[in-house]
KELOFI-234972 format. One record per residue: residue in three letters; x, y, z of N, C-alpha, C, CB in turn. Coordinates in steps of 0.1 Angstrom, whole numbers, plus 5000, padded with zeros to 4 digits. Each point is the difference from the previous one (the first is absolute). Glycine has a CB too. Example, Ala and Ser with C-alpha at 12.3 -4.5 7.8 and 13.67 -1.06 7.14 Angstrom:
! residues 2
ALA513249435078499150125000500950125000498149885012
SER501550234981500950115000499250115008501249944978
//
This chain:
! residues 601
MET023350466741500449925014499750065013501749914987
GLN498050025023500050085016500049885006498750244999
SER502149845010500849945014499350075012502449974989
SER497850015021499449965014500949915009497750014988
SER501950035022500849975015499049935009501650234999
TYR498749665011499349935005500849935011498849994979
LEU500350015034501149945012499949834996499450215023
PRO500749674979499849865004498849955004501850025005
SER497950075004498149995003499250024992500250085017
GLU500150074975498949994992499849964989499950125009
HIS501049754988500449974986498049914994503949945006
LEU495450095004498649944995499050104991500249855022
ASN500650284982499850154989500350014987500550095016
LEU500449784983500850044985498849974986502749905011
PRO497550204978499549974991499749874992500750195003
ASP498049764993500149874988500550034986498149905011
GLN503150134988500650094988501149875000499650325004
PRO501149724981501449944996501350085004498749894979
GLY502150095024501550125005501149945011498150224998
VAL502249825006501449975009500150035012500950034984
TYR499549895025499850045015501550025003497649855006
LYS503150185004501650035004498750025015502750154976
TYR498849745031500649985016501050065003499449815001
PHE500350285012501150095004500149965016499750214980
ASN501449735027500349975016500350165004501449715000
GLU498950255015500050105010500950094996499449875017
GLU502150124978500750104996499850104985501349855015
ASP497250064976499850074993500449964986500150145018
ASP500749734988500649974984499049894993502850045008
LEU497549944979499049984988500349845002500250234981
ILE499149675025500549845002499349914987499950035030
TYR498950034967499049924989499250074989499749865019
VAL500450104967499350024994499149934992501350135004
GLY497849874989498849894995499250074996500149845014
LYS499250074975498850064990498949945001501450044985
ALA497549975015498349995001499550004988499850115020
LYS499149794980498649994988499450105012499549704984
SER500650285026499250085011500849995011497849954992
LEU502750195012500850075013499049945015500750284982
LYS498049745018499449925013499949884999498850155005
LYS501549744986499949885007501049975000498249924996
ARG503250114994501349985004500450055011500349984981
VAL499750095026500250075008499949995019499550074976
SER499549845017499150015015500349815002497350254997
SER503249644990500249915002501350015012498949934976
TYR502050185021500949975009499750035016501350034981
PHE497750015023500150055015498249885001501750375002
ASN497849544992499049915005500549935008498849994984
LYS500149825021500549975006500949914995498550075013
ASN501349924970500549844999501350034988497149835004
SER503350345001501250034995501549975014498250204980
GLY502849785012501150035005500449805001499550305015
VAL500349634980500149864998501649994999497549964987
ASN502650125006502250034995500450085011500250054971
LEU500649865033501250145011500250124996501549845006
LYS499150214979500650094999498850095001502049914990
THR496550035000499250095001499550055012499649914981
ARG500650005030499450075013500950105005498849815007
ARG502550174992500950095005500050164991501549755007
MET498350214979499650094996498450145008501649784979
VAL497750095019498650115009500750065011497749834997
LYS502950095010500450085012500950095003499349865005
GLU501450204985500450144995499350074995501649944998
ILE497050054994499550074994499450165007499849754987
ARG500250365012499850115007499450084993501549975014
LYS498450074976499450034989499549974983501050105017
ILE498349904981499449984984500050134991498449825010
GLU502250154980499650104989499249904988502250205006
ILE497049854992499349974983500150104986498349895016
THR502250094976499750064983498849924998502750044987
ILE496050025008499149924988500650044985497550005016
VAL502149924981500650004986498749934988503049955013
ASN497250054975498649984995500249834994499350314993
SER501649635008499849864996500949895009499450094975
GLU500749825025500849905005501749984994497549905003
LEU502450104983501450064998500450105002500049904989
ASP499450225009501050125005500450045014498950084982
ALA500149855027500449925016501649934993496949905013
LEU503050044982501449884998501150094995498749784992
LEU500950295001501050124992500550085010498950024978
LEU500050055032500950055015500249955006499650125003
GLU500549774998500449915017501249994996498049855010
ASN502150114976501849964995500650125000499849824983
ASN499950295011500750125007500550065012498950014986
LEU500449955022499850055014501749915007496250025000
ILE503149834996501049925008501350004991498249855012
LYS501750264973502149974994500050115009500849934969
LYS498450165033500650135008500649975013498450144991
SER500049825017500849985017500349855005498550215008
GLN501949684981500149905004499749955016501350034979
PRO497149965025500149995014500049835002498650265006
LYS501949745006500449905008499749824997499550235016
TYR498649814987498949904997499749964985499150115020
ASN501649964968499549974986501149924998498750194991
ILE500549774999501449914987500650074994498949864993
LEU502550075006500950104992500449914991500950185017
LEU499549844972500549954989501649985003498050124984
ARG502349765020501549995001501150014985499249845024
ASP501350284973500650054987500050085003499649924985
ASP502150115018500550145000501150034985499949985031
LYS499749974960500950004988499450214991500049584995
THR500650475004500150134993499949934987501650165014
TYR497549874973499349924990500750134988497249855015
PRO502850054977501250114988498650034991503149864995
TYR497050264998498850064993500950074989498050065021
LEU501649924965500050104986499450125000500049834989
LEU500850265012499550134997500150074985500650005024
VAL498350054972500150094988500250145003498649854990
THR502450195011500050195000499350054998501250034996
LYS498650095010498850134994501350114997497149985021
GLU503350034968500650044992500250044983500249915021
ASN500950134974499749994983500849894999499750254989
PHE499949715004500649824995500349965010501249994980
PRO497749945029499849925010500849894999498050075002
ARG502949885011500749885000498849925008502950085000
ILE497849785002499649895011501249925004497849994990
PHE501950015022501049975003499449925019501650224979
GLN499449725025499549925014500550065011500049784990
THR499050205023500150085011499249905012500150274984
ARG500649765028499450025012499050055006501449964999
LYS499250184999499250115005499250054994501550055010
LEU497050005000499249994988499850225006498249624994
ILE501650434994500150214999498850024987503450075004
PRO495849935001498950034992500150114989499049915020
LYS501850204983499950074993501049954990499150155016
ARG501749764981500749984993499749934988501050045018
GLY497949924985499449914986498949915006502549994986
THR497349945004499049855001500749915002498650044987
TYR501449875025500349925004499449834995500450215016
TYR500449704981499049874996500649895009499450054973
GLY499849845035500549935005499150025015502450004983
PRO498149915027501449955001500649904992499550065021
PHE501249884980500349884995501049905012499750134973
ALA499649795025500049875010501649984999497349884994
SER503050124995501549975002500750114989499849715006
VAL501450304997501350074989499749924985502350045023
LYS497949804982500749944986498150054992502749705010
ALA496150304994499050034994499950174992499249795020
MET501150224987500050164999501750014987498650085035
ASN501949894965501450024992499349924984502449975024
ASN496849884980499249954982499650134996498849755003
VAL500450365003498950074993500850084995498049995012
LEU503150134997501150084993500349944995500750135009
ASP500249764989500749954988499449994984500849875021
LEU497750084984499450004987499650114997499349815001
ILE499850315007499850124993501550084994497750025016
ARG503449944990501550044993500149974985501249955022
GLU498549914975500449934990498950064991501249775012
LEU497150244993499350054990499950154993499149815010
PHE501150285003500450134995501350075002497950005002
THR501850124991501550095007499950075010500750044981
ILE499349945025499750085014501350035013497649884994
ARG502450255003501250075001500549945017499250244981
THR502149795021500549955011501250105009499249774986
CYS500950325006501150145009499250075008501650064982
LYS498850035024499050095009500250134996500249865020
LEU499750174970500450114994498850064997502149924992
ASP497850235010498850115004499750004986500750175023
LEU498649824968499449994989498950065000501049844996
SER498750295005499150115003500850064985499450055034
PRO499249974955500350084992500950134998498349885001
TYR502050205011501050114994501549905002498550285010
LYS501349644997501549925002500649924984499349935030
ILE499350024973501149954985500050134990499249704999
ALA500450424999499750044993501850105000496749955002
GLU503850045014501150054997501549954996498650105012
ASP501049744980500449974995501849945005497750144987
LYS501849795029501450015008500549865000499350195016
TYR499349694981500149874998500649914992498650085007
LYS502449834995500349904987499149875006502850094989
VAL497149844996499849875003500449885007499750094986
CYS500049855022500649885007500249864993499150125018
LEU501949794991499949914992498849904998502050055005
GLU497149985000498249935002499550024988499350075023
TYR501150084970499350004989500849934988498950205011
HIS502349794989500449974998500149834988500150215021
ILE499449684994499749945001498649935000501950085005
GLY497450034991498649994995499249995009500649914982
ASN499650125034499050025013499450154998501549835020
CYS499650254974499250125002499650104984501449995027
GLN497450094973500650044990499950124998499849814994
GLY500750265017501150144998499050115005501549924976
PRO497650085034499050105000501350135008497149805003
CYS503650175004500750075001500750164992499849755010
VAL500350164978500150094988499450084989501249885006
GLY497550065005499250054988499149894987502250185005
LEU498549674995500149924993498549924998502650015007
GLN496650015006498849945000499550065009500549814993
LYS498150234999499050125005499349935017499250104968
GLU499949985040499849935014498749974996501650125018
GLN497649914972498649894995500549905000498850124987
GLU502249865000500349844997500349915012501050074978
TYR499850045032500449915018499049934999500950155019
LEU498249954984499049965010498649894997500850245007
LYS499449764981499249874992500549885002499550134983
ASP502049855019500949925006499749965011501350084991
LEU498650055017499849995013498849935008501450184996
GLU497649854993498550015008499949844997498750294995
GLN501549644997500149854995501249905013499850114967
ALA501149985035500749965012499249975011501850124994
LYS497950025009498749965016498649914994500450285014
HIS499549684978498849894996500549905006499150074978
ILE502349905018501149895005500349955020501350144974
LEU498549975025500350065016498849965012501350224987
ARG497549845003498949975007499449785000499450354990
GLY501749635001499349885000499149954987500150055025
ASN499650074964499150004992500749954983498850195020
LEU501849744982500749914988499250024984500649805021
GLY498250204980499150004991500350104992498449905012
GLN501650224992500150124998501450044994498250035018
ALA502249944986501550034990500849904987500550095025
LYS498549754977500349924987499150044990500849815011
THR497650264990499350074994501450084992497649995017
PHE502850114991500450154998501149974988499750125028
PHE500949704975501350024986499549924993502250045009
LYS496949874987499049944993499850144989498849815022
GLN500650314985499350144993501550004993497950175018
GLU503249884986501250064997500749934990500150105021
MET499749754979501049914990499149994990501549855015
GLN496750194981499249984991500550144991498049835015
PHE501750284993500850144993500849994996499650105009
HIS501949874994501249964995499749924987501050005022
ALA498149924978500249934991499450014988500549895015
GLU498350164989499050034987500950184991496649865019
ASN504650124989500750174996501349954995499150175020
LEU501049684983501149934989501150025009499250054974
GLU501150005038501050045008500149815010499250355001
PHE501649574991499749885003500749965015499949964973
GLU501650135025501049985012499850075010501349954988
LYS498050145013499050075015499149875004499750304992
ALA499449644991498849965010500649844999497550184994
HIS503949775004500549885007500549995017500649974974
LYS500050215027499950025015499350025011501150034990
LEU497849985007498650015005499549855004499650224985
LYS500649655003499549894998501049925014499150034968
GLU502050005029501049915012499850105016502549914977
LYS496950225025499550085014498849935001500950254998
LEU498349744993498649915001499849865005499850134983
GLU501649825012500249825001500449985017501349964970
LEU499950185028500549975019498850055008502850074999
LEU496550055002499349995008498749905001501250214999
GLU498049684989499649875004500949875006498650104985
LYS502849925011500549865012499750125010502349804989
TYR498050285021500250045008498549995010502350114987
GLN496849905005498349955001500349905006498750064981
SER501549775008499849924998500649905016499750094971
LYS501549985030500849975018499350025007501950064998
SER497550075004499150045006498349965005501850104989
LEU498149825000498549965000500049915007499350054982
VAL499449945029499849935005498749954999501750075009
ALA497350004984498249935001499850084984498749995034
SER500350014962499050034988500650135003497549844996
PRO502750224990500250164997498750085002501849954983
SER497349925018498150095003500350065011498049834991
ILE502850115021499550055012500750165000499649725013
LYS499950364990500250164995500950065014497350054981
ASN502149935029500850115015499449915008500150294995
LEU500549635013499649985017500649995006498849934999
ASP501350035017501049945008499649895009501050204998
VAL499549715002500149895009500850015010499549884984
CYS499850075025500449995017499849895009499450214998
THR501649705006499449845002501250035015499149794968
ILE500250115042500549995015500249865002498850215009
VAL502049765001500249865007500550085017500949804974
SER498950115035500350055015499749875006499350275001
ASP501949785008499949855017499350145010503249775001
GLU497250175008499050055018501050145003499249705016
ASN502050354978500050155005500450094983501149925032
THR498950024956500750074988499450004995501649984998
ALA498550084989498949994987501250054993497250045004
TYR502749884982500850014987499350004990501649915007
VAL498450274985499050034989501250014989497850145014
ASN501549804975500450034987499750114994500049804998
TYR499950304994499250104995500649984984499550185025
MET499949884962500449994990498850054992501749835007
ARG499450274983499250074990499749954987500950175011
VAL498749834979499449964991499450054987500049905019
LYS501050194970499150084989500149934991500250195005
ASN498949784985499949964987500649854999500050264992
GLY499649655021500749915000501249925001498650084995
THR502350065008501350055006500550045019499650114971
LEU501049795028499950015023501450124996499549635020
ILE500250444987500950144997500550095014498550034977
THR500349825035500950045014499749935008500350204997
SER500749695013500049905009500450065009500149824988
LYS499550155027499950035012500149965008499450074995
ASN501549855015499449915012499950095013501349764991
VAL498150265020500150055013499449925009500150224993
GLU500549805022499749935011499450075011501649874994
LEU497650115009498850085012500349895010497850124985
LYS502849965028499349965015498750025004501950055006
LYS497649854999498649965007500750125014499049654991
ARG499250405013500350075006498750025010502050094983
LEU496849905014499449975006498649874995501450235009
ASP499749694988499149884994499050054992500249885020
GLU500450164968499050024985499849924995500450144994
THR499249874994499249864996501150014984496550005014
GLU503149864982500850034986499750154988500049715003
GLU498450264999499450144994500250105001499049935002
GLU501450125012500550135005501550064996498549945018
LEU501749934982501750004995500450054985500349795015
LEU498850124978500049994986499650184997499249674996
ILE499650275006499850214997500750115004498049965001
THR502450005010501550155010500950004988500649945032
ALA499949934965501050014994500350024981500249865024
LEU498450104969499750044988499950185002498549734993
ILE500650335017499650114999501850114993497549925024
ARG503650044994501150034997500450004989500249955016
LEU499849904977501750004991498850074988502649725006
GLN495850314993499650064987500650184999497749805001
ASP502550215016500150154998501850014996497650095022
GLN503349814985501349974999500550044986499749835018
PHE499450064973500649964992499050144983500949665019
ASN498250404989499350094992499349944987501650175009
SER497849734997498749934996498850054990500649935020
ASP498650024971499550044998498749894983502150245017
ALA497949674996499749864997498550044998502049835016
ASP497650094972498050034996499349885011500150064965
GLU501149845040499449875003501349985009498349914977
VAL501149985039500949955002499949835007500650264999
LEU500149685001499849875002500949965013499449954974
LEU499249985032500549945015500349835002498350215010
ASN502449734997500149845002498849975007502649985004
ILE496750155002498750005014498950014995501150125016
GLU497949894987498550034994500250105018498149724978
LEU500750455017500050045011499049975007501450124992
THR498249935023498749925004498950094993500949905025
GLU499850234975498950134991501150094991497950055021
PRO501050014970500950064990500250145004499349874981
ILE502050165015500450135003499750134990501649855013
GLU497350234991499550114987501150064993498050095013
GLY502249914978501050084994500949914998499550215010
LEU500949754990501349844997499249904991501449985027
ASN499249984963499449884993500749915004499250104982
VAL500749805026500449865002500049894999500050085004
ASN500349824987499649874994501049865004499150174978
THR499949725025501149895006499349924988500650015032
PRO500650014957498949904984500349875009500750124967
LYS498849735028500149905000500549904985498450105020
ILE501849974972500349914984500550104988498049825006
GLY503050164990500750114988501050075005498050054990
ASP502350075000501650035003500150075009500750004982
LYS498150065029499950105012500249865005498350245000
LYS501349675003500449895017501249954994497549885011
LYS503750134976501249975000500950105006499549864982
LEU499850255018501250115005499750015014500450154979
ILE498249835030500349975013500549845003498350215006
GLU501949724984500749935006501449985000498149954998
LEU502850154995501250044999500050115007500549914980
SER499350165025500050085011500049935014499050154984
HIS500249775017500049955016501149864993496950075016
LYS503649904975501349965001501250045008499249974982
ASN500450195011501050025004500750085013499649964977
ALA498950065029499650025017500749875008497450124995
LEU502049745001500449925005501549955000497949984998
PHE502550074987501950035001500250055016500550134970
TYR499550025027500150085008500349975013498950094985
LYS499649835020500349955018500749885000497950085010
LYS502149854978501549905007501450005000498749904995
GLU501250244994501750094999500349995013499850194982
LYS499049945024500050085015500549875013497450204990
ALA501649685006500049965012501849904994496550015010
LEU503949954986501449944997500950135004499449834979
LEU500650305018501050095005499649985017500350214977
ILE498849815026499850025018500849875006497250125001
GLY502449724987500449885003501449985003498249934988
LEU502650235002501849914997500550155010500449834964
ASN498650255041500750135011500049895011498850304993
GLN499849665006499949895017501449915001497149944998
ASP503149994991501349935001501350005002498749974993
LYS501150214997501250045007500350025014500050064981
LYS498950045029500349995014500249875004498850185003
ASP500349734996500149864999501949985004497549974979
ARG503350015009500849964994501050115010498749904974
VAL501350225025501150075013499849925012499850234994
ILE499049835015500449945015499849885003499750175006
LYS500449714983501049904997501550035000498249934988
GLN502250125005501550035004500150055006500750004989
LEU498850105020499750095010500849895012497450174988
LYS501749715011499849915015501549954996497049915006
GLU503350054984501049924995501650085005498249914978
ASP502150205019500950114999499650025016500150124972
LEU499249865035500150025015499749895011499350224992
SER500649664997500449915009498649995011503050064995
LEU495749954995499150025013499349895003499850234997
GLN499449725011499149854999499150024992500149915021
GLU499250224981498350024993500250154987498149915031
VAL501250004960500550164994499450115001500749904987
PRO499750235013499850075009498450104990503349995016
ASP496449934988498350114988499650105009498549784987
HIS502050255028499450135005501550045007497149945004
ILE502550194992501650085002499850105003501149924985
GLU499350125028500650145010500650065001499649965007
CYS500950194990501050085000500350125013499549944974
PHE501350075032499950135011501350074991499049905030
ASP500050244974501350094995499550145013500549914964
ASN500450175041500150095011500550134993500449815018
SER499050374981500550054995499750155008500049824979
ASN501150235023500150175006501050034997499050015018
ILE501250134982501250114995500350035012499250114978
GLN501949905026500750065015499449995012500950154989
GLY498049705011499350015011498550005000501850095005
THR498050004984498550065005499249914990500550295007
ASN498549705004498549974991500349864995499450254989
PRO501149665022500649834995498749944998502349955016
VAL498050024969498849895002500749924997498050084994
ALA500449754998500849934993498849934991502149985019
SER498649904973499050004992499849834995500450284994
MET498749625005499549914996499649944989499850075014
VAL501149854976498549974984500049865007500650154967
CYS499149815024499449854995499749934987499150055018
PHE501449854978499749984988500049865000500750204991
LEU498249725004499049915000500549984983497850085021
ASN502549764980500449954986501150084992497749934999
GLY502850135004501050094993499750114993501149824998
LYS497550265011499450094999499850105007499649864990
PRO500250275011499550115010498749945002501150234992
ALA498649775025498850005007499650115005500449815003
VAL499150304990500750125003498450015016501950134967
LYS497249805031499350055014500549935010497950054991
GLU503249875011501449985014500850084999500149795003
TYR499750294994501650115000499650045011500850114977
ARG500149935031500050115018500750094997500149845019
HIS499650264991500950115004499950015013499950114981
TYR501449925025499950005016500950125003499749735004
HIS499750345008500550085005501049985015497950094985
ILE503649965016500849935008499450035013502050024985
LYS497449915023499850015013501050025012498449894990
THR502450055012500749965012501250054997498849815007
VAL501950174982501150035002500350224996500349664994
GLU500850335017500350134999501250074988499349965025
GLY500950104966501150104999499949824983502050225037
PRO499249874957500449934986500449855005501050234986
ASN498349635014499949915003499949914993499550095013
ASP501349874977499049884987500349885004500150114978
PHE500449815033500249895007499049965008502150044999
ALA497850095008498849975013498450024991501750135025
SER498449964967498550014988499749904992500550204997
MET500349675004499849914990500049885010501050114977
LYS499149875035499549915006498750085008502549845001
GLU497250275001498750055002498749964986501650225016
ILE499249804974498649974986499949875002500550154978
VAL500049715022500549894993499149955013502750024984
GLY497650035029499249965013498650025003501950035007
ARG497950124987498750045000498949904986501350285012
ARG499549704977499849944987499249855005502350134986
TYR498649815018499649845003499549995014501849904985
LYS498450195026498849985008498850034998501350015011
ARG498150084977498650004998499949914998499550154995
LEU501149784991499649874991499549875009501950074982
LEU499449915030499549925011498350015005502850045007
GLU497650125003498750015002498849964991501250165011
GLU498749864974498750004994500049834992499850334996
GLY501449605009499449904995500749994985497850055017
LYS503050044977500550004986500849904994499850205005
PRO500249774984501449914992500950115004499149864977
MET502250075028501650054994500549984989500649975017
PRO500050144980500749994987501149884998499650245000
LYS500549764988501149844999501550074995497849784990
LEU502250365011501050074997500150175008499749834977
VAL501350175032500050125006501350084993498749915024
VAL501150214970501350094994500350105008499549964979
ILE501650055024500250165010500950114989500449855028
ASP499550254969500650144993501550025008497250134995
GLY503749785007501650025004499849905003501050205006
GLY500949795002501149945006499749955009501250114993
LYS499649865014500449885010499150025013502549984991
GLY498050215009499550005010498150015005502650084997
GLN497250004991498449994994498949895000501050134988
LEU500249735007499449915006499749885012500450114983
SER501249945023499549985015499350065007501449935001
SER498550145003498650135005498449924994501950294994
ALA498049674995499149985000500149805001499350294987
VAL501849675013500049815010499650055014502549844990
GLU498150275017499149995013498849995001501250105005
ALA498450024990498150035000499149844998500350294984
LEU500449635005498949875001500749945010499049964976
GLN502449995024499949965017499150035009501750014998
GLU498450105006499050105010498949935002500550224992
LEU499249744992498449985001500149844994498750284996
GLY502249695007500049784999499749964986498849955024
VAL501550124966499749964984501250024991497650075002
TYR503849955006501349964996499649884990501450095023
GLY498949884970500349854990499249954996501349945010
GLN497150154996499049944994499450064984499649955028
MET501550154969499950054986501750034998497050135001
PRO503549874984501449984997500050185001500549734983
ILE500650385015500550135003501050014989499650025027
ILE501050094973500750034989500550175001498649784987
GLY502550275014499950124995501250014989498950105023
ILE500450034967500850084990500750104998499049924995
ALA502250125002500550075009500050104982501749835030
LYS498350244971500250094988500650024990499650045012
ARG502149994992501150054991500149914987501450095021
LEU499149734988500249984992498949844996502650185006
GLU496349835001499149924998500249855010499850154973
GLU500749905035500449855009498549975011503250065003
ILE497549794996498249905004500549975015499149824973
TYR500450235039500949965012499149895007501450265004
PHE498749665003499149895009500550045014499949774982
PRO498750235026500949995014501149915003498150055008
GLY502649985001500849945006501449934989497649985017
ASP502850084978500749984987500550164998498349774988
SER503350175009501150134998500050034988501549965016
TYR498250024978500549954987498350044991502349765009
PRO497550364982498949964990500549934987498750215009
ILE499949744985499649964989500050094990499049875012
HIS501250084973500050114989499349964992501950095002
ILE497149944992499049924986500350074989498049935012
ASP502249964980500650034985499050134998500849714987
LYS500350425009499150114994499350024994500850045002
LYS499449844988498950014991498649905002502150074983
SER498349855026498549915007498850125001501549805018
GLU497050084976498550105003500149985015498249964978
SER501949975030499950005012500650125010499849774993
LEU501750285000500450115007499250114996502349905001
ARG496950124987499450064992498950045013500849874973
LEU498750025030498750035009500250025011498949894990
LEU502250085019500450085010500450114999500449845005
GLN500250184988499950214998499350075001501050014989
ARG498149934999498750065000499449995015499649934974
ILE499849975033499350015010501250075007498149784998
ARG503250275004500350095009499850154998501549825002
ASP498850194983499850134995498550015003501950014982
GLU497349965019498650005002499550065014500149814985
ALA500750145021500350025018500650135001500549755008
HIS500350284987500650134999499350054996501749974997
ARG497650104991498850024997499250105004500349814998
PHE499150055009499150035014500050055010499749894995
ALA501450135006500750005019499950204993502849675012
ILE498450334982499750124996499450084994500949945003
THR498050034990498950084996499250085016499849794975
PHE500250055036499350015006500550105014499149794986
HIS502350245010501050115008500050114996501449875003
ARG498350174982500050104996498850075003501649934986
ASN496950005012498950025009499950065012499649864990
VAL500850065021500350025013500450145005500549784998
ARG501350234994500350115000499450164999501249824995
SER497950174994499350084991498950075009500649844978
LYS499050025031498550035003500850085016497949734986
ASN503150215020500150075014501250125001499249755011
ALA501050284977500750144994499150085000501649924985
PHE497050065011498950044997499550055012499849874982
GLY500050025027499250025013501150075008498349775001
THR502650244997500950065009499750154999501849824997
GLN497850224992500450124996498050055000503249964982
LEU496349935023498750075003499950015013498849944981
THR501549985031500250055010500850145004499549765000
ALA501050314995501050104998498950105004501749934980
ILE497050055010499250125000499649985011499350054980
PRO500350105026498750055014498949884999500150314997
GLY499549655013498949915002499649914986499250185020
ILE501949784978499849874996500949865004499350154984
GLY500449805023500749875007500149864994499250105020
GLU501749814987499649874990499249954997500949965004
ASN498050065006498749914995499750064984498849965027
THR500750204976499650084986500649914991499950255006
ALA501349804993501049944987499749884997501750125005
ASP498549755005499349904999498649954991501250055018
LYS497950074987498449984995500450054981498150105030
LEU502550014967500250054991500649884992500150225011
LEU501149704991500949884994498749924996502449995016
SER497149984994499249855000498550094989501049825033
HIS498950244967498450014991500850104986497550025025
PHE504050034971499650014987501449914999498350244993
LYS502449665010500449874996502049984995496850004991
SER503550225006501050034995500550115001499649864990
VAL501250235009500750075001499150104992502249865006
LYS498350084985499950094985498050024997502949844985
LYS496650065019498550065008499350115007500449835001
ILE500650145010500150105011500550154992500749785020
SER500050244973500550154995499550024986502250015014
GLN496549914983499449994986498450085010501549714981
ALA498450255028498350005007500350164999499149735022
THR499350304985499850164997499649995012499450094975
GLU500550035035499550085009499249945005500450154992
GLU498149825001498649965007500649874999497850174994
GLU502549734999500049835001501049985010499549934975
ILE501650205030501149955015498750055010503450094993
ALA495950015007498950035008499449915004499850164992
SER499749724998498749915005501049925008497849984980
ILE503450025018500649905012501150025009499449874985
ILE500550235018500850085013499450115007501849944988
GLY496850115002499750145001500450144999499449865008
PRO499850184991500350174994501550095002497450025006
SER502449945008501250105006501349944997498650075019
LYS501949824984500949914998500150004988499849885018
ALA499850094970499650044983501150135000496949934997
ARG502150155008500850184994501050035004498450114998
GLY502249805017501350015003501449924996498450075015
LEU500649804973500749944994500450044983499249865020
PHE500250224977500350074985500450085003498749964988
GLU501250175022500950105007501449964999498350065016
TRP502049814990501149984999500949984992499149975012
LYS499549934979501049954986500450154989498349715001
GLU500450385000500450104989501150085005497850034992
LYS502750015028501550095006500949864992499350165033
ASN500449704970501349934996500249944980499749925032
LYS499750184965499949954980501350054998497450044988
GLY503049835011501850044990500849995008499750194985
ALA500549835028501349965013500249864995499350155025
//
């Protein structure tokens, strides 16, 4: 592989070879990773006259400041490298599989008389991992089968030869009920144990045929030696294995080793089902959801999902079946879309799962929306409002002993946080700790701004506080001439009392009511947002004051540093050269001398 770096203006100089390209923004953050059969054609397509039909793509292209490429031998290598880079960095414009599960594996340990047990932690030096399994139930079925067929130990004893020779161990209950042959006391040789373990590994890999052949040969051997009782036990194990296989058989046993991947999609989301089949047996089935980022085609989404799922489930498939035909074959990837036969039936089965997953997700979204609608309708009834409060805004103040007074406004639309509408406020007209005057100021500023911009007013205004804060907010609305155009309430923390303007006594909503929980959530979110902002302001001001105390550094210089580095932490971590590029070498030297002098103070 060969890597190189380019500026966006140099994209025409890229090689006409397969590889991976990476886009970086002004802060040198990786924002997108892509693969290409021809790096030159693919990257150039982002910058030519026809590019940017999609708004998100245009936005991404505007951010690109640097391009890095890695040349590989084939398009499949590019797909695999792209997958690894996305997993590692998760760039903001790349498709991400919506799947936050930690999957279970079965581990065959690396020790004398190896054990088999389930785990979710991958530590390669411990042994060989099989999986991941899409569900705990599927994994337990395989583990139960292995424990019925073979006597694999479950204890944690150190069974190294010298430990067994010390004769300190005794057989446990597992030995007495026939689930273990007593290797801890030397009743089973490791060579015989490993013979069984090897067959268990075949089952873990999905190769049931190997294990069936083993049992048949062993049964025949014991029958020929007139050991009919042993032969009968092996026959029972063979029947158990065949019964397990018949339950999981979804196609002809002649279908050896393949993956099936199908897709259905709507305007914003794709739903993919992935299945692994070995010897006609379905050993894995997994559904994933992909959010479209840059108006990707179904083909791009399907191939992206396939490569990531094959990597996740350690696939070694010889062939891949898809429900859509690729516009161009991918070298190194054996992909087919059969029209008849057992393979066509497998695609239909996978597609049916993808469709069901899509409907299930739509139903869940519908149920969640129904719940939100139900809650805000209940809130309308509880507060005796004229309209359903599908637009709620809540205000809160924050100061500690009158220092750095700030405030916040949070907005909920249809019972859900509308984070882009959140607002922070510095208190400008109030001196000292005066919550009432501060509340009047921010409510007045908020709705004066909405009136000037001609934006819609909320259906409910919530004030975090009791009668005093509520009265101040009402004064602000009256001065603007909008009082009465929207309902306004105050919510006091101690007893969750709801105050209305002009009423001496509060109302109480049932403590178990979903509508009260919504109000509490909105109030708590406003409080969190205000407190976070207040901490940042205090930290910034404290550091700014320290900076201005240094000879030669005034408010303008401190502001330059804070504006460039964005946070106190980044200033403290910056090198003298980086700071010198902002405020000059003389002031930077003075700042670093001051830092060294006051270190630990």
